[in-house]
N, C-alpha and C positions, 0 to 999 in steps of 0.2 A: 504494500500500500504506500502511496505517496506520503512524504513528510509534509506536515502542515505549514502554512504560511499565515500571514496576518490578515489577508483580505482576498477577495475573489478577483484578483487581477488576471486578465487573459494572457495567454502565451501562445506557443506554437510557432510556426514559421512566419506568421503575419507580424507586422510591426505597425505601430501608430496608436493613436488614441482609440478608446472604445468606439466612439462615433465613426471614426475612419474604418475600423475593422468591421463594424456592422454594415457600413456602406459597401465595403469590398464584397461582403458575403451576399448582400442584396443583388449586387451586379452579377455574381456567380449564379444566383437563383434565376435571374433574367436570362443569362446565357444558357442555362439548362432548358428553360422554356423555348428559347429560340431553336434548340436542337430537337424539339418535339416531346420533351419529357416534363411532366408535372413535378415540381419540387415537393409538393405535398399531396400525393395521391390519396384517394379515398380508402383504399384497401389493397392488400397484397396477400398472396398465398404463401404460407410458411408451414412446412410439414414437420420440422424438427426444432428442438430447443438446444441452444448451445450447451446448457448444463448436461442434458442427456447425452450429447455427443462426447463431451469431455469425460463423463463417467463411463459411457459404454465402450470407448476405445482407449481407456487409460492404459491397459496392459496388453493390448492385442496386436499392436503394430510395432515393428522394429524400426529403428532410425533408418531413414532413406527409403522406406517402403510405403506402398499405398494399400488401402483396404479393399479397393474395388467398389466401395459403396459411395453413392452420391447422396448428399443431403442438401436440404434447402433451409437456411437459417436467416435470422435477422437480428440486428442489434445496433448499438451505438459505437462509432469509431472513437476510441480513447487514445490511440497513439498510431503514428505512421512512420515508416522508414523507407527510404529509397525513392527513386524517380526514374521515369523513362521506361525501360524494358521490364523492370521487376520492382514491385512495390509490396511491402509488408504492412498489413493493417492489424492492429489489435482491436477486436470487436467484443463488446461486453453486452451480456443480457442477464438480468437478475443477479448481478454481481459476479458472474463467471465469464472469463475471457477466453477467446480462442484466436489463433492467428489465421488471417487470410493471406494466402500467397496469390498475388495478382500479377500475371505476366501478360505482356502484350501479345505474345504468340497464342495464348489461350483465349483471351477476351476480345481481341481485335483492336483496331486503331481507334474507333470512336469511343469505346468504353475506356480505353487507356487514357485518351485525352481528357475525358471527364474525371478520371481518377487523379490525373496529374494537375489539371487546371481548375477544377471545380470542387472536388471533394475536400472537405476540411475535417479536422478533429472535432467531434461533437455531432457530426451528421449521422443519421440513421441510414443503414444500408441493408439490403437483402441480397443474398448470394446463394448460388448453387454450385456444387463442386464435390470432388472426391475427398474423402477423409484420408489424410496421409500423416506420416511423421517425417519431419525434415531431417536432413543429415545431422543436424545438431541436436536432434532428439525432441523437437517441439511439435506437439500435436497441432495440426494445421488443416485448413481446407484449401485445396488447390482450386481456385475459383475458375469456373467456366462462364458464369453469367453473374453480372453485378449491376445493381441499380440503386441510386439514392432514393430513399422513400420518405425522408424528411430532412430538409435543409435547415441546419441550425444557424440562425442569424447572429446569435451571441456566442463568442468564444467561451470555452470552459476555463476554469481557473488553471493556474500554472500546473502543468502535468507532474512536476516534481514536488510541488509544495502543497497541493491539495487546497483545502478550505478549512481554516481553523478559527477565524474570527467568529465568536459565538453569536453575536447579534446577526451577522450575515447568514450563519448556518440556520438560525431559527426563522429568519424572515424568508430565506430562499431555500427552504428544505429540499426543493426539487434539485437544486445544485448540490447541496450537501449529500443527497442520496447518490448522485452520480459519481462523486469523487471520493467520498469517505465511506469505505466499506464497514468500518466499525459502527457508524451510524445506521447503516442499512441493516446490520446484524441485530441491533437493538430492536428494530421494528419487526424483523422476522421473528425474534423471540417473543415480542409482545403478542403477535398473532398466535404463536404456539401456547402462550400462557392463557389467553382468553379461550382458546379451544379446549385447553385442559380443564379450565373451570367448568365449561359447559359439559364436557364429557363426564367429569366426576359427578356433577349434579344429575345429569340424565341417567347415569348408572345407578343412582339412588332413587330413581323413580320420581324425580321432580319434573314438573312441566314448565317450559319457558313461556312467559307471558309478556305483554306490553301494556304499560299504563300511561296516563297522560303526562306530557311535559308541561302543559299549561294548567295551572291549578287556580281555582277561585279562592282558596284559603291556604295560607302558609302553614305547613305542618310536617311532621315526621322527623324534624331535627330542630336544633336551635341555631339559626343562621340568618343572615340578612339576605333577603331575596332580590332578584331583578324584577322590576315591575313593568308591565306592558298594558296596552289598552286594546280591547276587542271592539272594533267599530260597530259591527252589526248588533252586538248585544249591549253596546254602550256600557261596558264594565271593565274594571281593572282585573287583570290576571297576573299570575306570578309564575315565572319559570321555576320548576320544581327544585326544592332544596333536598328532597328525598322522596322515593316512591313508596315509603313504608305504609302509610295509611291506606293507600289504594290496594296494596298487596294483601294487607290484613283483611280488607273487605272481601277479597277472594277466598280467604280461608273461611270466613263466615259463610260464604256461598257454597262451601263444600269442596273446593279444590284444596286437597289436604297438603300438598307440597308444591310450592310455586317459587320461581326465581325470575329475576330480570337483570340483564346486563345492559346498562345504558347510561346516557349522559345525565349529569346532575349539575345544577348551577347555584353558585353562592356569590353574592355581591360583596366580596371581601378582598383583602389585599393580595398582592403577588409575592411569592417567595420561592425558595428552592423546593418547597413542599406543597405550595398552593397555586392553583390556577382557577380562574373564575368558573370554567366549565371543566368537568372531570368525569371519569368513568367509574361507576360503582357496580358491584354485583350485590343484590340483596336477595336473601332467601327466607322463606317462612315455612315452618313445618308443624302441622297439627300434632298434638300429643307429646311434643318434645319440650325440653327445658334448656337452660343455659349450659348444663353439663354436657348434654348431647350435642349442642351447637358447637362447643369447644372441640369435641372430638371430630366433628365434621370439618371445622376450620383447619385443623391439622391435616386432615386427609386432602383437602382441596389444595393447600399450599404445598404440601409435599408432592402431590401429583404435578403441580405447576413447575416446581424445581426440577423434577426429573424430565419433564417435557422440554424445558428451556435449556437445561445445562447437562442433563444426563447424570446428575449426582445430587447429593443432599447438602451441599455447602453453598454459602453465598459470601461474597466479599463486599463489605459495605464500609463506607467512610461515615463514622458516627458524627453527632453534632459537635463534638470537640475536635474534629479534624483527624482523629486517629482511625487508621484502617483496621477493620476487624474481619476475621474469618469466622463465620457463624455456622454452627451445625444445626441443620433443620430436621434431623432424623429423630426418631423415637418420640416419647411423650414429653410435652413441654411443661415447664413450671406453671403452677397456679398459686398466686399469692394475693391475699386480701389487701386492699388499699391501705387500711389502717395499720396493718403490720409493716408495710413498706415505709409509710410515713414515720412510724415510731422508730424504725431503724435509722432513718435519715435525720431526725431531730434529737435522737438520744434519749427519749423518754416515751413511755407508753401513752398513746393518744388514740382516740376513736371518735365516732360520731356522738358518743355519750359524754365526751369531755366537755367541761364547762366552756362556753363560747369565749369568755374573757381570757381563759388560759390559752385557747387556740389562737386568738388574736394576738396575744403577747408573743407566742412562738412565731407567728407569721411576721410580726414586727421585727423580732430578733434576727430573722432570716431574710428580711427585706422582701417579703412576699406581699403583694397587694391584696387587700381585703375590700371588696366593694361594699358600699353602704347597704345596710339591710341584709347582708349575707348571714345565713344561719350557720350552725356548726358544720353541717354537711358541706356547704359551699366552701367554708374556710379549709376544711380537711382536704377537699378536692384541689383547691388552689395550692396548698402545700405540696400535695402529690405532683401536680402539674409542673410546678417550678423546681422542686428539689429532687424528684425521683424519676420521672418518665425518661429523661435523657440518659439516665445511668443504666437502663435496662437494655443490654446489648443482645444477650441470648433470648430466644423466644420465651415470652412470659405473658401469661394471662393474668391481668390484674382484675380481681374480682371484688364483689361486695361494694358497689358504688352507692353513695347516699341517695335517698329518695329525692332530695332537694335538687340534684343535678341530673335526674333520670326520670323525666315526666311520663315516659311511655313504658317503663319497665315494671314488672311484677314485684310487689313488695317481697322482701326476703322471708322465707318461711320460718326463719329463726330470729329475725330482728326487724321490727316494724319501721325503723329509721333507715334501713338499708334495702337495696334491691338485688335481685338475681341478675346482675348485669356484669359484663366483662369488657375489657378492651385488650386486644393483643398488641404487645409492643415488641418490635424486633429492631435492632440497631438503633435504639433510643428514639424510635418514632412509632406513633400509632399506625397500625395496619388494618385493624378490624375492630368492630364494635358489635356486641350481641347481647341478647338477654332473653329471659323468660318473659313473654309478653304480658302486659297488663290486660286482663279480660273483664274486670269489674267495671261496668259503665258508670256507676256512681263515684267510685274512686277516680276514674279517668276524668269525669266532669270536674271534680275538685282540683285535680292537677292542671287541667286546662284553665280553670278559673285563676289559679296561682300564676300561670303563665300570662294570662290576660292582664292581671294586676302588675306583673313585672314589666310588661310592654307599656302599660299606662304610666309607669314610673320612669320610663326612659330606656328600657332594654329593647333595642330595635331588632334583636335576634330572637326574642321570645316568640312562642307559638301563639296562634289565634284559637279561638273557640271553633271547633268543627262539629256542628250539630249533627250533620249526616253521619259522621263517623261514630258519634255516640249512639245514634239510632241503629247503626249496624251492630254495635256491641250489644245493644238490647235484644237483638235476635240471637245472640249467643256466639261468642268466639271461644272455640275449644282451647284447652291448654296448648300454647304455641311457643315455639322457639324461633327467634329471628336473628339474622346475621347480616351485617354489611361489611364488605371488604373494599377498600380503595384500590382499584385495579392499577392505577398509575403508580402508586407507591409500591405495590407488589412488583410491578415491572422494574421500578428503580432498584429494589432489593435484589432481584434475580439477574439483573444486567450490570450491577455495580455502578449505576448512574448516580451522580451527585445531585442532579437537579431534575425536577419534574419536567422542565422544558426539554430535556434530553430524550424523554420517552413519549412526548406528544408530537405528532407530525407538525401541527401548526399551533404553537402555544400563543397565549394572549400577550401582545406587545403594544407599546405605545405606537401611534400612527407614524408611518415613515413618510418623510418629505420626498416626493418623487418629482 
């Protein structure tokens, strides 16, 4: 792979400013038309893939020999050598390169003139010819026919230095994918991870569903929404912050195992872990509880690790900048939040600890306590600030306070706690799940508390959802729910430091063009 450089500066045999280079290539496209060829035809026949050719003939041809087999392939020219009677082209498709050997004797004068005078690095070509191995041992196609099937007007970045400027990579992902194989591999793995999630859930008899992206009421999580307006109905709608409440309606309706993989939107800040639109998988299973959901979470992520990397380890840079090798195999630790906070502050604390004591501990550790926060919220803030980033190996943090868990079932052993967990790996939250709250009267009270918090200025608090309460009144069976941040999972399994590295088109400030 090419070494990186600081920006997407063009190179090749051309010289001049970018505008001059584009002008030269436009002239070449016109010259191609004058010869009777469309620089951008509607469609061409291709019978073979470069990757299949490279794999299929990897060991079957000796240097200097031919296979006798003719293939027809297409791809982008990423390098060229030679001029006149013999030209060598490196042609890439899906990240795999093969050499085209183009000789004047084989293709004729007109095609050779096009190759010499019109063809540039970056152009897409289609060719037919025999699969051979050169005398130097390089698998090649001895071209008999060749045509330009898309003329590239912009030159590619320097062929030796690639594209490393991060802003350019994120804005021009199409160029990044052309020249940076590491970037392309991240997205190949992303696809494998999403497929593994789907495969695991389907193997457990879940059914995949789709629920609305436009919600009339904000719910399912505590987050600030994007707001839009529906003209025909003359009403405000919100891009969903979570699909949870719709999915649980389906459990009420008798679909006992459902999941959805899809986009979610939160009108919040940008960071290495946050993008305003992101991908989640949420699952809901009748008759299950948080313990069952934790088992399933392990199975999903372990399948994803195997699918992406072929092993159960991940290399991740933690929040402190240290690189960790994380073992994802086996059973993962399950630790109550209060126990972890007690270890961090050096004294035993819990949701039952006097609020003033918790606030004093928070002050001593410079942890912010919002006005009106109860003991559960203070305990959570202590955990969030002092503990979460220290949990490198997979850890299920359990027993969240009711105060910060408005949709979770009250803990069967403690009325101020819930049967909720978050999965932390590499110092970052990866998943959230719980035994679902099914009591409509309790849910109404918690919604009312959220409405009061919103009235007091909390713009992330939930709204009252009367239809969801009506659904609960028809009876939600005992249910276990799970949400996994797919982008963060891809970050973990590809060793990516930023969420922007695993999104094809991350959110960025507008570019001045």
